[in-house]
VOGU-75370 format. One record per residue (C-alpha): residue in three letters; x, y, z. Coordinates in pm, 1 decimal. Example, Ala and Ser with C-alpha at 12.3 -4.5 7.8 and 13.67 -1.06 7.14 Angstrom:
BEGIN
{keza "ALA",{1230.0,-450.0,780.0}}
{keza "SER",{1367.0,-106.0,714.0}}
This chain:
BEGIN
{keza "MET",{8752.2,6511.6,12817.7}}
{keza "SER",{9039.6,6434.5,12544.9}}
{keza "GLU",{9192.1,6680.2,12296.2}}
{keza "ASN",{9040.5,6512.8,11994.1}}
{keza "ALA",{8664.5,6505.5,12165.6}}
{keza "ARG",{8686.8,6918.3,12237.7}}
{keza "LEU",{8503.3,7171.2,12013.7}}
{keza "ALA",{8663.9,7460.6,11874.3}}
{keza "LEU",{8515.1,7751.3,11758.1}}
{keza "VAL",{8742.9,8007.6,11520.4}}
{keza "THR",{8585.7,8316.0,11420.0}}
{keza "GLY",{8756.5,8512.4,11126.4}}
{keza "ALA",{8862.9,8171.8,10941.9}}
{keza "THR",{8846.1,8314.0,10634.5}}
{keza "GLY",{9137.4,8532.1,10757.7}}
{keza "TYR",{9502.9,8505.5,10737.5}}
{keza "ILE",{9563.1,8445.5,11072.4}}
{keza "GLY",{9230.3,8257.8,11143.8}}
{keza "GLY",{9273.5,8005.1,10908.1}}
{keza "GLN",{9625.2,7953.8,11028.6}}
{keza "VAL",{9482.0,7867.3,11377.6}}
{keza "ALA",{9143.0,7685.7,11209.1}}
{keza "GLN",{9430.4,7455.6,11015.3}}
{keza "GLU",{9650.3,7343.3,11339.4}}
{keza "LEU",{9364.0,7285.8,11485.7}}
{keza "LEU",{9274.8,7021.8,11243.3}}
{keza "ARG",{9590.2,6874.9,11221.6}}
{keza "ARG",{9581.3,6837.4,11580.8}}
{keza "GLY",{9247.9,6662.1,11602.6}}
{keza "TRP",{9013.6,6927.2,11690.0}}
{keza "ARG",{8674.3,6911.6,11594.6}}
{keza "VAL",{8644.0,7263.8,11473.3}}
{keza "ARG",{8359.5,7478.7,11394.4}}
{keza "LEU",{8340.7,7821.2,11193.8}}
{keza "LEU",{8138.3,8077.7,11180.3}}
{keza "SER",{8145.0,8253.5,10846.6}}
{keza "ARG",{7902.9,8464.7,10652.6}}
{keza "SER",{7980.0,8197.2,10376.6}}
{keza "ALA",{8032.3,7822.2,10404.3}}
{keza "GLU",{8148.9,7825.7,10041.6}}
{keza "LYS",{8425.3,8045.9,10087.8}}
{keza "VAL",{8564.6,7856.9,10323.3}}
{keza "ARG",{8513.8,7557.0,10141.8}}
{keza "ASN",{8736.4,7729.3,9890.5}}
{keza "LEU",{9012.4,7799.4,10141.5}}
{keza "PRO",{9315.1,7550.2,10073.3}}
{keza "TRP",{9208.1,7315.6,10375.2}}
{keza "GLY",{8842.3,7351.3,10291.2}}
{keza "ASP",{8823.2,6997.5,10195.6}}
{keza "ALA",{8797.4,6961.7,10573.9}}
{keza "VAL",{8463.5,7080.3,10617.9}}
{keza "VAL",{8211.3,6839.4,10621.9}}
{keza "ALA",{7882.5,6872.4,10438.9}}
{keza "GLY",{7592.1,7107.1,10582.7}}
{keza "GLY",{7406.5,6981.9,10864.7}}
{keza "ARG",{7708.9,6695.5,10943.1}}
{keza "SER",{7869.8,6770.7,11281.0}}
{keza "ALA",{8227.3,6787.8,11249.1}}
{keza "GLY",{8476.7,6439.4,11362.2}}
{keza "PRO",{8803.2,6517.2,11479.1}}
{keza "GLY",{9006.3,6698.6,11263.2}}
{keza "GLU",{8710.8,6784.2,11062.5}}
{keza "ALA",{8552.8,7126.1,11047.2}}
{keza "GLU",{8206.0,7225.3,11047.5}}
{keza "VAL",{8004.1,7571.8,10919.6}}
{keza "VAL",{7797.8,7792.3,11100.6}}
{keza "GLU",{7692.7,8067.3,10876.6}}
{keza "GLY",{7634.0,8385.3,11023.1}}
{keza "ASN",{7717.4,8691.1,11114.4}}
{keza "ALA",{7955.7,8783.1,11456.1}}
{keza "SER",{7754.7,9123.8,11506.0}}
{keza "GLU",{7388.8,8933.7,11556.2}}
{keza "ALA",{7400.2,8794.6,11912.1}}
{keza "ALA",{7155.5,8476.1,11802.1}}
{keza "ASP",{7392.8,8326.4,11535.1}}
{keza "VAL",{7664.9,8405.9,11784.3}}
{keza "ALA",{7488.4,8238.1,11976.2}}
{keza "ARG",{7405.7,7934.2,11768.7}}
{keza "ALA",{7786.8,7897.0,11681.0}}
{keza "LEU",{7881.9,7891.0,12022.6}}
{keza "GLN",{7684.9,7575.8,12164.4}}
{keza "ASP",{7841.7,7326.0,12289.4}}
{keza "VAL",{8202.8,7456.0,12260.5}}
{keza "ASP",{8473.9,7455.0,12474.0}}
{keza "VAL",{8758.5,7742.3,12379.8}}
{keza "ALA",{8671.3,7975.2,12146.1}}
{keza "TRP",{8920.6,8201.5,11906.8}}
{keza "TYR",{8774.8,8551.2,11850.8}}
{keza "LEU",{8987.1,8609.1,11563.5}}
{keza "LEU",{8772.0,8900.5,11436.5}}
{keza "HIS",{8908.0,9235.5,11349.3}}
{keza "SER",{8817.3,9500.1,11060.2}}
{keza "MET",{9002.1,9788.3,10930.8}}
{keza "GLY",{8721.6,10033.9,10924.0}}
{keza "ASP",{8763.1,10358.3,10952.0}}
{keza "SER",{8414.1,10478.2,11035.8}}
{keza "GLU",{8371.7,10759.1,11271.6}}
{keza "ASN",{8232.2,10493.3,11511.0}}
{keza "PHE",{8494.0,10221.1,11402.4}}
{keza "VAL",{8593.2,10158.5,11775.7}}
{keza "GLN",{8253.7,10167.8,11945.6}}
{keza "GLU",{8117.3,9939.6,11662.2}}
{keza "GLU",{8427.8,9677.5,11753.0}}
{keza "VAL",{8387.1,9684.4,12113.1}}
{keza "GLU",{8002.3,9617.1,12090.7}}
{keza "MET",{8076.7,9280.6,11861.8}}
{keza "ALA",{8293.6,9179.5,12107.2}}
{keza "GLU",{8037.0,9263.5,12379.8}}
{keza "THR",{7798.3,9047.2,12181.8}}
{keza "PHE",{8013.6,8729.1,12137.6}}
{keza "ALA",{8156.3,8792.1,12537.5}}
{keza "THR",{7797.4,8759.4,12647.5}}
{keza "ALA",{7709.9,8450.3,12413.2}}
{keza "ALA",{8054.8,8275.5,12500.8}}
{keza "HIS",{7915.4,8331.6,12905.2}}
{keza "ASP",{7605.2,8177.9,12841.6}}
{keza "ALA",{7710.8,7862.2,12653.4}}
{keza "HIS",{7941.1,7819.1,12927.5}}
{keza "VAL",{8272.7,7828.5,12690.5}}
{keza "GLN",{8587.5,7728.0,12920.2}}
{keza "ARG",{8825.3,7984.1,12762.4}}
{keza "ILE",{8806.5,8247.1,12490.1}}
{keza "VAL",{9140.1,8350.2,12260.4}}
{keza "TYR",{9197.5,8644.7,12154.1}}
{keza "LEU",{9470.3,8841.3,11916.4}}
{keza "GLY",{9483.0,9177.5,11972.9}}
{keza "GLY",{9816.4,9477.2,11949.7}}
{keza "LEU",{10104.9,9525.8,12139.1}}
{keza "HIS",{10095.4,9903.0,12250.3}}
{keza "PRO",{10331.9,10123.2,12488.7}}
{keza "GLU",{10209.8,10090.7,12829.4}}
{keza "ASP",{10295.9,10398.0,12972.6}}
{keza "GLU",{10032.2,10550.7,12701.2}}
{keza "PRO",{9646.2,10634.5,12774.2}}
{keza "VAL",{9488.6,10402.4,12595.6}}
{keza "GLU",{9273.5,10745.0,12474.1}}
{keza "GLU",{9563.2,10852.8,12321.3}}
{keza "LEU",{9624.6,10514.4,12100.4}}
{keza "SER",{9553.1,10467.5,11756.0}}
{keza "ASP",{9184.8,10418.9,11707.9}}
{keza "HIS",{9330.6,10067.8,11518.0}}
{keza "LEU",{9530.6,9971.6,11846.9}}
{keza "ARG",{9262.0,10141.3,12064.4}}
{keza "SER",{9017.1,9900.4,11934.7}}
{keza "ARG",{9219.5,9601.8,12027.4}}
{keza "VAL",{9306.6,9702.6,12343.0}}
{keza "GLU",{8934.9,9751.1,12433.4}}
{keza "VAL",{8799.0,9470.4,12277.6}}
{keza "GLY",{9030.9,9278.3,12430.4}}
{keza "GLN",{8912.7,9414.5,12782.6}}
{keza "ALA",{8595.3,9322.0,12684.4}}
{keza "LEU",{8639.3,9005.8,12631.4}}
{keza "MET",{8846.5,8966.7,12953.5}}
{keza "ASP",{8518.1,9105.6,13153.9}}
{keza "SER",{8324.9,8857.7,13035.3}}
{keza "GLY",{8338.1,8611.9,13295.2}}
{keza "VAL",{8489.1,8357.0,13037.5}}
{keza "PRO",{8867.5,8333.5,13099.2}}
{keza "THR",{9049.6,8474.0,12837.5}}
{keza "ALA",{9399.4,8526.2,12697.1}}
{keza "ALA",{9439.2,8839.5,12505.9}}
{keza "LEU",{9772.8,8792.2,12290.9}}
{keza "GLN",{9924.2,9104.3,12187.9}}
{keza "THR",{10124.1,9098.5,11924.6}}
{keza "GLY",{10326.5,9382.0,11655.5}}
{keza "VAL",{10382.5,9277.5,11312.3}}
{keza "VAL",{10324.9,8947.8,11174.3}}
{keza "ILE",{10584.9,8844.3,10949.5}}
{keza "GLY",{10400.4,8581.3,10657.1}}
{keza "ASP",{10293.2,8554.4,10327.9}}
{keza "GLU",{9998.7,8691.2,10387.7}}
{keza "SER",{9969.0,8963.9,10642.0}}
{keza "SER",{9905.4,9309.9,10520.9}}
{keza "SER",{10173.3,9454.7,10733.1}}
{keza "PHE",{10431.8,9216.4,10607.7}}
{keza "ILE",{10319.6,9283.3,10271.0}}
{keza "MET",{10343.4,9625.2,10325.5}}
{keza "ILE",{10728.7,9606.9,10422.1}}
{keza "ARG",{10809.0,9367.8,10145.0}}
{keza "HIS",{10695.5,9618.2,9906.2}}
{keza "LEU",{10862.0,9941.8,10024.2}}
{keza "ALA",{11187.0,9699.5,10034.0}}
{keza "GLU",{11126.6,9549.8,9737.1}}
{keza "ARG",{11038.4,9828.2,9508.9}}
{keza "LEU",{11247.2,10168.4,9680.7}}
{keza "PRO",{11603.7,10134.6,9709.6}}
{keza "GLY",{11575.2,10429.3,9996.1}}
{keza "ALA",{11330.2,10691.7,10110.4}}
{keza "ILE",{11276.3,11008.2,10309.2}}
{keza "ALA",{10999.3,10884.6,10514.6}}
{keza "PRO",{10794.9,11027.7,10856.4}}
{keza "LYS",{11024.0,10977.8,11176.6}}
{keza "TRP",{10763.6,10702.6,11278.7}}
{keza "VAL",{10994.0,10454.7,11118.6}}
{keza "ARG",{11245.3,10489.4,11403.8}}
{keza "ASN",{10970.6,10391.4,11635.3}}
{keza "ARG",{11075.9,10029.0,11783.3}}
{keza "ILE",{10854.9,9720.0,11631.5}}
{keza "GLN",{10888.6,9348.3,11777.9}}
{keza "PRO",{10783.3,9141.2,11500.3}}
{keza "ILE",{10689.0,8821.3,11490.8}}
{keza "ALA",{10651.8,8488.0,11250.8}}
{keza "VAL",{10361.7,8363.3,11167.6}}
{keza "ALA",{10390.5,8036.5,11274.3}}
{keza "ASP",{10492.6,8153.4,11626.3}}
{keza "VAL",{10182.1,8325.1,11679.8}}
{keza "VAL",{9954.5,8022.8,11587.5}}
{keza "HIS",{10210.6,7811.3,11870.3}}
{keza "TYR",{10052.8,8069.7,12086.4}}
{keza "LEU",{9735.2,8077.2,12007.5}}
{keza "VAL",{9639.7,7715.2,11999.3}}
{keza "GLY",{9883.5,7657.7,12318.7}}
{keza "ALA",{9678.6,7916.3,12486.7}}
{keza "ALA",{9381.9,7687.3,12479.4}}
{keza "ASP",{9543.9,7491.2,12759.5}}
{keza "LEU",{9606.0,7754.4,13005.9}}
{keza "PRO",{9461.3,7732.4,13367.7}}
{keza "ALA",{9094.4,7794.5,13401.0}}
{keza "ASP",{9206.2,8119.5,13678.2}}
{keza "VAL",{9419.9,8271.5,13409.1}}
{keza "ASN",{9217.0,8570.5,13283.5}}
{keza "ARG",{9481.5,8808.4,13105.2}}
{keza "THR",{9669.7,8977.9,12832.0}}
{keza "PHE",{10013.8,8812.6,12729.9}}
{keza "ASP",{10300.0,8991.5,12531.5}}
{keza "VAL",{10425.3,8763.8,12244.5}}
{keza "GLY",{10705.0,8867.1,11977.4}}
{keza "GLY",{11001.3,8763.6,11822.5}}
{keza "PRO",{11382.9,8770.4,11957.7}}
{keza "GLU",{11455.9,9114.8,11864.7}}
{keza "ALA",{11270.1,9468.1,11859.3}}
{keza "ILE",{11392.2,9615.3,11550.1}}
{keza "GLU",{11301.0,9966.9,11400.3}}
{keza "TYR",{11066.3,10024.0,11122.2}}
{keza "ALA",{11317.9,10156.0,10905.3}}
{keza "ASP",{11577.8,9877.8,10968.0}}
{keza "MET",{11304.6,9605.3,10892.1}}
{keza "LEU",{11269.9,9724.8,10520.9}}
{keza "ASP",{11664.0,9717.8,10539.0}}
{keza "GLN",{11654.9,9345.4,10690.9}}
{keza "TYR",{11405.1,9232.1,10470.4}}
{keza "ALA",{11613.8,9340.4,10161.2}}
{keza "ARG",{11940.3,9172.9,10248.7}}
{keza "ALA",{11747.9,8853.4,10366.6}}
{keza "VAL",{11628.8,8843.7,10013.9}}
{keza "GLY",{11917.5,8888.2,9799.1}}
{keza "LYS",{11910.2,9230.0,9728.2}}
{keza "GLY",{12128.4,9457.5,9920.1}}
{keza "GLY",{12064.3,9734.7,10206.2}}
{keza "ARG",{11808.6,10003.8,10192.7}}
{keza "PHE",{11855.3,10360.4,10357.1}}
{keza "MET",{11642.7,10593.1,10511.7}}
{keza "LEU",{11615.3,10957.4,10568.5}}
{keza "THR",{11357.4,11087.3,10844.5}}
{keza "ALA",{11127.1,11419.4,10800.1}}
{keza "PRO",{11034.3,11612.3,11070.3}}
{keza "VAL",{10678.7,11563.2,11019.8}}
{keza "THR",{10434.2,11365.0,10804.4}}
{keza "THR",{10046.1,11271.4,10871.3}}
{keza "ALA",{9932.5,10930.0,10874.9}}
{keza "GLY",{9698.4,11022.9,10606.3}}
{keza "LEU",{9969.9,11121.0,10382.5}}
{keza "ALA",{10149.2,10808.7,10414.6}}
{keza "ALA",{9856.2,10609.3,10367.0}}
{keza "SER",{9789.2,10776.6,10043.6}}
{keza "TRP",{10199.5,10731.9,9954.8}}
{keza "ILE",{10153.7,10343.9,10052.9}}
{keza "GLY",{9873.2,10318.0,9839.5}}
{keza "LEU",{10088.2,10465.7,9552.3}}
{keza "ALA",{10372.8,10232.2,9579.0}}
{keza "THR",{10228.3,9917.9,9717.3}}
{keza "PRO",{9986.5,9654.1,9666.1}}
{keza "ILE",{9802.1,9787.4,9964.8}}
{keza "SER",{9508.4,10050.3,9907.4}}
{keza "SER",{9561.8,10345.3,10142.9}}
{keza "ARG",{9213.3,10237.4,10317.9}}
{keza "LEU",{9419.9,9960.5,10462.7}}
{keza "ALA",{9773.6,10137.3,10491.7}}
{keza "ARG",{9583.3,10427.1,10750.6}}
{keza "PRO",{9560.8,10170.6,11026.2}}
{keza "LEU",{9861.0,10009.4,10980.9}}
{keza "VAL",{10049.4,10328.4,11003.3}}
{keza "GLY",{9869.3,10421.7,11264.7}}
{keza "SER",{9974.1,10109.6,11482.8}}
{keza "LEU",{10337.5,10284.4,11361.3}}
{keza "GLN",{10309.0,10576.8,11561.1}}
{keza "HIS",{10403.3,10358.7,11857.6}}
{keza "ASP",{10705.7,10157.7,11993.9}}
{keza "THR",{10521.8,9840.5,12017.2}}
{keza "VAL",{10751.6,9604.0,12196.1}}
{keza "ILE",{10704.3,9345.5,12444.3}}
{keza "HIS",{10747.9,9391.3,12815.9}}
{keza "GLU",{10745.1,8990.8,12920.2}}
{keza "ARG",{10709.6,8650.4,12773.6}}
{keza "ASP",{10481.1,8493.7,13068.5}}
{keza "LEU",{10334.2,8295.7,12819.5}}
{keza "ASP",{10612.0,8074.7,12759.3}}
{keza "ASP",{10619.8,8006.4,13156.6}}
{keza "TYR",{10260.6,7822.3,13070.4}}
{keza "ILE",{10325.5,7686.0,12696.2}}
{keza "GLY",{10679.2,7678.0,12659.3}}
{keza "ALA",{10812.4,7869.9,12337.4}}
{keza "PRO",{10802.4,7769.1,11998.5}}
{keza "GLU",{10991.7,7405.1,11857.2}}
{keza "GLY",{11352.0,7572.2,11771.5}}
{keza "GLY",{11293.5,7895.7,11974.4}}
{keza "HIS",{11138.3,8188.9,11881.6}}
{keza "THR",{11223.4,8275.1,11511.7}}
{keza "SER",{11424.7,8532.1,11399.0}}
{keza "PHE",{11331.8,8861.8,11139.3}}
{keza "ALA",{11542.1,8697.7,10868.4}}
{keza "ASP",{11440.1,8337.1,10889.9}}
{keza "ALA",{11082.7,8439.5,10924.3}}
{keza "VAL",{11115.7,8673.0,10603.0}}
{keza "ARG",{11294.0,8387.9,10442.3}}
{keza "GLU",{10968.4,8136.5,10511.7}}
{keza "ALA",{10717.1,8393.5,10408.5}}
{keza "VAL",{10881.7,8436.2,10089.2}}
{keza "LYS",{10930.7,8107.2,9996.4}}
{keza "ASP",{10703.2,8055.0,9699.2}}
{keza "LEU",{10686.5,8410.3,9668.5}}
{keza "ASP",{10774.2,8630.2,9319.2}}
{keza "THR",{11028.2,8848.9,9465.1}}
{keza "ASN",{11162.2,8968.1,9132.9}}
{keza "ARG",{10854.5,9066.4,9010.6}}
{keza "TRP",{10901.8,9436.6,9005.4}}
{keza "ARG",{11210.3,9479.8,8887.4}}
{keza "ARG",{11145.7,9268.1,8571.6}}
{keza "VAL",{10800.9,9504.6,8537.7}}
{keza "PHE",{11020.3,9808.6,8604.8}}
{keza "LEU",{11280.3,9726.4,8368.7}}
{keza "SER",{11062.4,9592.7,8073.5}}
{keza "THR",{10819.5,9915.3,8112.7}}
{keza "THR",{11077.9,10141.6,8135.9}}
{keza "ALA",{11237.2,10011.2,7818.8}}
{keza "ALA",{10959.4,10053.8,7627.7}}
{keza "VAL",{10873.2,10393.0,7765.6}}
{keza "ALA",{11209.7,10455.4,7686.3}}
{keza "THR",{11200.6,10331.5,7305.2}}
{keza "THR",{10902.5,10573.7,7277.5}}
{keza "ALA",{11043.9,10891.6,7385.9}}
{keza "ALA",{11399.4,10797.6,7165.6}}
{keza "VAL",{11149.6,10755.1,6878.7}}
{keza "GLY",{10964.8,11080.5,6924.9}}
{keza "THR",{11302.0,11248.8,6962.7}}
{keza "LEU",{11410.8,11144.5,6639.0}}
{keza "ALA",{11153.2,11210.9,6439.6}}
{keza "GLY",{11057.8,11586.5,6629.3}}
{keza "SER",{11210.4,11835.5,6422.4}}
{keza "PRO",{11057.8,12136.5,6593.9}}
{keza "ASP",{11399.0,12370.0,6478.4}}
{keza "SER",{11332.7,12266.9,6076.4}}
{keza "ARG",{11247.3,12528.4,5875.2}}
{keza "TRP",{10915.3,12378.6,5770.8}}
{keza "TYR",{10765.0,12396.5,6130.9}}
{keza "ARG",{10862.1,12725.7,6199.7}}
{keza "THR",{10677.9,12859.0,5937.3}}
{keza "LEU",{10385.2,12701.5,6023.8}}
{keza "ARG",{10113.2,12976.7,6162.9}}
{keza "LYS",{10048.7,12866.7,6512.6}}
{keza "PRO",{9798.4,12957.9,6772.9}}
{keza "ALA",{9864.3,13221.6,7019.2}}
{keza "PHE",{9852.6,12988.3,7331.9}}
{keza "GLN",{10123.1,12720.4,7215.2}}
{keza "PRO",{10377.0,12734.4,7485.6}}
{keza "ALA",{10741.7,12801.6,7420.9}}
{keza "GLY",{10956.1,12552.4,7285.0}}
{keza "TRP",{11172.1,12495.4,7591.5}}
{keza "VAL",{10839.0,12358.1,7777.1}}
{keza "PHE",{10801.2,12071.6,7535.3}}
{keza "PRO",{11103.0,11883.0,7643.4}}
{keza "VAL",{11068.4,11949.1,8037.4}}
{keza "ALA",{10712.7,11856.4,8024.1}}
{keza "TRP",{10779.6,11508.0,7797.7}}
{keza "THR",{11062.7,11393.2,7960.0}}
{keza "ALA",{10863.6,11409.0,8290.2}}
{keza "LEU",{10540.0,11257.2,8172.3}}
{keza "TYR",{10780.6,10981.8,8029.5}}
{keza "ALA",{10899.6,10891.7,8389.5}}
{keza "ASP",{10586.9,10936.8,8519.0}}
{keza "ILE",{10429.2,10707.5,8236.8}}
{keza "ALA",{10739.5,10428.7,8334.4}}
{keza "ALA",{10682.0,10482.5,8732.9}}
{keza "ILE",{10273.4,10408.7,8726.9}}
{keza "GLY",{10272.2,10173.8,8432.8}}
{keza "SER",{10498.3,9948.5,8592.4}}
{keza "LEU",{10345.6,9998.2,8936.5}}
{keza "SER",{9978.3,9935.3,8804.2}}
{keza "ILE",{10117.5,9554.9,8617.8}}
{keza "ALA",{10346.4,9485.8,8907.5}}
{keza "ASP",{10025.4,9520.0,9148.5}}
{keza "LEU",{9805.8,9345.0,8927.4}}
{keza "GLY",{9999.1,9043.5,8906.4}}
{keza "GLU",{10040.4,9026.0,9256.4}}
{keza "GLN",{9682.1,9024.1,9352.2}}
{keza "GLY",{9631.8,8769.7,9058.7}}
{keza "ARG",{9447.4,9008.1,8853.7}}
{keza "THR",{9569.3,8827.6,8541.0}}
{keza "GLU",{9306.9,8928.1,8267.8}}
{keza "GLU",{9316.0,9274.8,8408.9}}
{keza "GLN",{9722.7,9295.6,8396.5}}
{keza "ARG",{9705.0,9159.1,8019.8}}
{keza "ALA",{9438.5,9455.4,7883.9}}
{keza "TYR",{9654.3,9745.6,8089.3}}
{keza "VAL",{9971.4,9604.7,7915.0}}
{keza "ALA",{9784.3,9613.5,7611.9}}
{keza "ALA",{9614.6,9963.0,7643.1}}
{keza "LEU",{10041.9,10120.7,7791.3}}
{keza "GLY",{10137.3,9940.6,7403.1}}
{keza "ALA",{9866.8,10096.2,7249.2}}
{keza "ASN",{9923.8,10401.9,7401.4}}
{keza "LEU",{10328.3,10413.5,7338.5}}
{keza "VAL",{10241.5,10334.9,6979.8}}
{keza "LEU",{10010.8,10616.2,6942.3}}
{keza "ASN",{10272.8,10828.0,7104.9}}
{keza "ALA",{10546.4,10738.9,6929.8}}
{keza "GLY",{10349.5,10745.5,6605.7}}
{keza "TRP",{10222.8,11163.9,6633.6}}
{keza "SER",{10603.7,11281.0,6608.5}}
{keza "ILE",{10620.3,11055.7,6272.9}}
{keza "LEU",{10324.5,11159.9,6137.3}}
{keza "PHE",{10405.2,11550.2,6214.7}}
{keza "PHE",{10722.8,11612.7,6190.0}}
{keza "ASN",{10887.7,11303.9,5955.7}}
{keza "ARG",{10554.5,11300.5,5696.4}}
{keza "LYS",{10398.0,11626.3,5759.2}}
{keza "ARG",{10054.2,11487.5,5751.6}}
{keza "LEU",{9893.8,11733.7,5977.4}}
{keza "GLY",{9546.0,11610.0,5910.7}}
{keza "ALA",{9625.9,11221.1,6046.5}}
{keza "ALA",{9871.4,11419.8,6335.9}}
{keza "ALA",{9578.4,11541.0,6436.3}}
{keza "VAL",{9362.1,11266.3,6420.3}}
{keza "GLU",{9596.8,11071.8,6637.2}}
{keza "SER",{9644.5,11308.4,6860.8}}
{keza "VAL",{9304.7,11252.2,6977.2}}
{keza "LEU",{9337.7,10871.7,6981.9}}
{keza "LEU",{9649.6,10973.2,7212.9}}
{keza "ALA",{9419.9,11196.7,7407.8}}
{keza "VAL",{9148.3,10921.9,7490.3}}
{keza "SER",{9399.5,10645.8,7485.0}}
{keza "SER",{9584.8,10848.1,7767.0}}
{keza "ALA",{9231.1,10908.4,7924.5}}
{keza "ASP",{9191.3,10517.8,7954.2}}
{keza "LEU",{9530.9,10461.6,8069.1}}
{keza "VAL",{9423.2,10686.9,8413.6}}
{keza "ARG",{9102.1,10513.9,8427.0}}
{keza "ARG",{9291.5,10169.7,8418.6}}
{keza "SER",{9546.8,10300.8,8677.7}}
{keza "ALA",{9268.0,10421.3,8936.4}}
{keza "LYS",{9107.4,10101.7,8924.2}}
{keza "VAL",{9411.0,9940.1,9057.7}}
{keza "ALA",{9470.7,10236.4,9290.4}}
{keza "PRO",{9290.5,10585.0,9298.6}}
{keza "GLU",{9629.5,10721.6,9391.0}}
{keza "LYS",{9751.5,10607.0,9062.3}}
{keza "GLY",{9530.0,10720.0,8865.6}}
{keza "VAL",{9594.6,11048.2,9027.3}}
{keza "VAL",{9933.0,11075.7,8955.4}}
{keza "LEU",{9919.3,10980.2,8622.2}}
{keza "SER",{9633.7,11235.2,8519.9}}
{keza "PRO",{9896.5,11488.6,8417.3}}
{keza "TYR",{9968.8,11245.4,8119.9}}
{keza "ALA",{9589.9,11266.3,8043.9}}
{keza "GLY",{9585.3,11627.2,8045.1}}
{keza "TRP",{9904.7,11722.6,7888.8}}
{keza "THR",{9768.3,11501.0,7565.9}}
{keza "ALA",{9440.4,11639.5,7569.1}}
{keza "PHE",{9571.9,12012.4,7525.0}}
{keza "ALA",{9828.3,11855.0,7233.1}}
{keza "SER",{9517.4,11730.0,7097.5}}
{keza "VAL",{9384.9,12108.5,7042.4}}
{keza "LEU",{9711.9,12241.1,6968.8}}
{keza "SER",{9745.4,11940.8,6691.5}}
{keza "THR",{9426.6,12036.5,6569.1}}
{keza "THR",{9454.1,12360.2,6552.0}}
{keza "LEU",{9787.1,12365.9,6365.1}}
{keza "ARG",{9585.3,12186.0,6105.5}}
{keza "VAL",{9331.2,12401.2,6088.1}}
{keza "LEU",{9548.7,12748.1,6061.4}}
{keza "ASN",{9755.4,12556.6,5796.0}}
{keza "PRO",{9535.0,12379.8,5573.1}}
{keza "ARG",{9753.5,12369.6,5274.6}}
{keza "ARG",{10071.6,12287.0,5466.2}}
{keza "ARG",{10263.2,11951.5,5390.3}}
């Protein structure tokens, strides 16, 4: 059967790797079938114009969609009918108690249907893992990939289970995490696993191997390690990323212990990656993930031009990305917060005779508390404001980003305005009203930050708490000093 007549089934085509594989198969003239819950979502992909109308069969270089659920045997059987080669590129980042079992059961459903449909080959993308560690001691993320690969290889259908480490590509979650940690942090104190060795691979090289595996001999049923030309410590990947995009080096100190959960929360705070997604990614970094063989090269050859270096893969991945967004947002947000702090400091006069003679409540803190608290809070506002605005921009949430900037601007105006009303104009009543408005605005800012990432809302919440206390204090000062100006 000629290649142009072969029918491929690609699962996970709305994901990053699946979409790349489907696009390459179309370019090579395959007839491509896609199993997806939503045909409309597929048609909205960059190559969605290759999808034929519902009810039509795909011709060479065209794609058809079978709407269905990969966990439903009937849907999978329908999608696999008459398929020559099937790409199993499904892997969730689930965190349910039965996550691994659910992944394996879905793979077994697919494997049984592929066998019954007389599929000639299955191609699967799993993860590199240490060969000398028992499977049950791996992270759930890695263990599920190993066990899914085994389930497919046990199906009776010849299976190529490719195993990779970190994929370097613009929409790869692992790469997005590396990119933003490197761009946003000049250095860090990190858990000891940042010294584990990882063998990253360019997304174009992954696609080369995944598509090429379709032509393996029929008697080949095994795993293959695929990776770039070098194994790199994770900490060095951050440093090399920064150098590759012209941002200078990054330093990394290691701490004795840090739990994966704590590290995931930190990533959820500092990057656009959610802590839920970061947790399995961090879990896979708890082990060295390097290749032990390059046997697939003997069958299908290395990528054209050889294995892509890490630096070249990075530069290719960021060629259409804004790698200076964080710097711009951080500088502009910090400047706005610093201006607010300066106005408040210049307008305030806590040592004036007028202020010292005001009647004050018993719960008012000592004078030294205010500059210490406000310095920390202004740093908090600048950091969380910058992170939230930058993340919304990275995620394309433009309207939310504009609304956040407007809310932050209003909050800073209210913040600076209180000092002017209270100390400069001596308007205790107006200052009390404004302090309440500031507290409401601060709570709203925390809410908006939490929508970007729960960790950001948590870290900014002391600001809302402090302004709520300040509103009580300001209102009490007005009550205790009804005639003062």
